[in-house]
Every structure is written in structure tokens, then in C-alpha cells.
N, C-alpha and C positions, 0 to 999 in steps of 0.2 A: 163381823160378817155373818157369823152363825146366828147371832141374836136377830139381826135384821131378816135373815132367811126364815127363821122361825116365826117372826112377826108376820111376814107375808105368806107364810105357809107354802113356800115354793123355793126353787133354786133362784138365785139372783142372776140377773143378766150381766154381761160383760160391762155394759155401761154403768150399771149400779155398782159393780165392784170397783171400776175405775174411779167413780165418785167417792167411794169410801176411802180408797187408797190416797187419792188426791187430798182429801181432808186430813188424813193422818200425816201426809208429807208436810203439810203446812202447820201442823201442830208442833210447837217447840219441845213438848214433852216426849215426843217420839223420835227426835233426832238421834239420840244415842242408840236406840234400837235399830234404826235404819243404818247407821254407820257400822254397827256391829254385824248386821246381816251382810252388808257389802263386803266387809273384811273376810267374813267366813266364806262367802261365795268366791272371792278372789283366791283365797288360800286353797279351797277345794279344787279350783280349776287349774292351779299351777302345775301339779304333777302330770295332768293330762297333756298340758301344753308342752312340758319338757319331753314327755314320751313321744309326742307327735314330732317335735323338732328332731329328736334322735332318729326317729323312723325315716323321716324324709331327707335327712342329712346325706344319706348315701346316694340320693338321686342327683345331687348337685356336685359339680366338679369345678375346680378353680380354672378360670380362663387364663390362657397363656398371655404373655405380654403382647405378642404379635396380634392375637385375636382382639385383645382389648384396644390396641392402637387402631386396628382396622375398624372396630365399632365406633371409636371416637371420630375417626375421619369421616365415616359415613354419616354420622349424626351432625357433624359440623357442616358438611356439604349440604345436608338437608336444611339446616338452619340458614345457611347462606342463600339457598334458593328461596326460602320463605321470606327472608328479609329483602330480597330483590323485588318482591311484590309491594308496590307503594301503599296499598291498603293495610297490609299486615304490618309494614314498617310504621305506619301512622299509629296503629294500635299499640305497638311496643313503645313508641314515643310518649303516648298518653299515659301508659302504665308507669313509665319511668318518671314522669313529672308528677305523679300522684303522691 
């Protein structure tokens, strides 16, 4: 990238950078480097995700069994209403047969 930028004596455009990266992705010699970079990125991101989960965990509470049952009843009623519509029922039938 730096070499190409010096050759053109300007900064490269996003399209030019995408082209360079695409060529590198398709080069089998660069596969190990790409995999190593992906692993490093995933490992560096993990502590932030864990911290975020711990931070937002306090905002969630466990639903009581009664609330959960009420939710299920409401959703099942909604599904029954939707299935009573012949057009929607036909779509479900087509999906089932796929």
C-alpha cells in the first residue's frame, strides 16, 4: 500500500485500497497472516465484550414463571390469529413443504 501510494505520489482512494486487500485475500501466501490477524482481533475484543456483559447484566432480571406463562399465552394467541388468515396459513404450508 505504501509503495503504491509513493508510486502515485498521493494517498490511495478507498477503492484502490479495497483492490489491494482483495488481491491479498486471494493470495494463498497471505492466508496465515490473515488468520493470525483475525485471531488477534478476536482475542483483543473479548475482554471488552466480557466487561460489557457484566455491566449490562444488572439491567436484566429473571422473569417469574407466571410472567413467562402469560408471555407464551399471548404469543400463542397471536400465532393462532395469524394462522386463521388463509393467506398466511398457505405461506406456512409452502414453507413446511420446502
